[in-house]
C-alpha positions in Angstrom: -45.8 70.3 -85.6 -49.6 70.0 -86.1 -49.2 70.7 -89.7 -47.0 68.0 -90.0 -49.0 65.4 -88.3 -51.7 66.7 -90.4 -49.7 66.0 -93.7 -48.6 62.9 -92.8 -52.0 61.4 -91.7 -53.6 62.8 -94.9 -50.7 61.0 -97.1 -51.2 57.7 -95.1 -54.9 58.0 -95.7 -54.3 58.7 -99.5 -52.1 55.7 -99.8 -54.5 53.2 -98.3 -57.4 54.6 -99.9 -55.8 54.1 -103.4 -54.5 51.0 -102.4 -57.7 49.5 -101.4 -60.6 51.4 -103.6 -58.0 50.6 -107.0 -58.1 46.9 -105.7 -62.0 47.0 -105.0 -62.7 48.7 -108.5 -60.5 46.4 -110.6 -61.8 43.2 -108.9 -65.4 44.0 -108.4 -66.6 46.8 -110.7 -64.4 46.5 -114.0 -63.6 42.7 -113.4 -60.2 42.9 -115.4 -58.6 39.8 -116.5 -54.6 39.8 -116.9 -55.2 36.8 -119.4 -57.4 38.5 -121.5 -56.3 39.3 -125.1 -55.8 42.9 -126.1 -57.6 44.0 -129.2 -54.2 44.3 -131.1 -53.9 40.3 -130.7 -57.5 39.3 -131.1 -58.0 41.4 -134.0 -54.5 41.5 -135.6 -54.6 42.3 -139.3 -51.0 44.1 -139.8 -52.7 47.2 -140.7 -54.5 48.8 -138.1 -54.3 46.3 -135.4 -50.7 45.5 -135.0 -49.2 44.4 -131.4 -46.5 46.5 -130.1 -43.5 44.8 -128.8 -41.3 48.0 -128.1 -41.3 50.1 -125.3 -41.8 53.9 -125.6 -41.6 55.3 -122.2 -39.4 58.2 -122.9 -41.6 59.7 -125.5 -44.8 59.0 -123.0 -43.0 60.8 -120.2 -42.0 63.8 -122.6 -45.9 64.3 -123.5 -46.6 63.8 -120.0 -44.7 66.6 -118.8 -44.9 68.8 -121.4 -41.3 69.0 -122.4 -41.6 67.7 -126.2 -43.8 70.7 -126.7 -41.5 73.2 -125.1 -38.3 71.5 -127.0 -40.1 71.8 -130.2 -41.1 75.3 -129.5 -37.3 76.0 -128.6 -36.1 74.4 -131.9 -38.4 76.7 -134.0 -37.0 79.6 -132.4 -33.3 78.6 -133.1 
């Protein structure tokens, strides 16, 4: 019971720390502006700086979890 209480308190602390510290960093330290143009739009030249309108989440997740390299390795074996 004490271990479960410790885990719950730790998770709540992590959540609030992340929530408020991330807000502090984004507003006070980095001064993020959601209306600011990205370099792809600011310096658009249709060669190096091209805005991306497509979403590539599945590729990102595969690379993040290392599944892509595993699949390529398995493909080479076959």
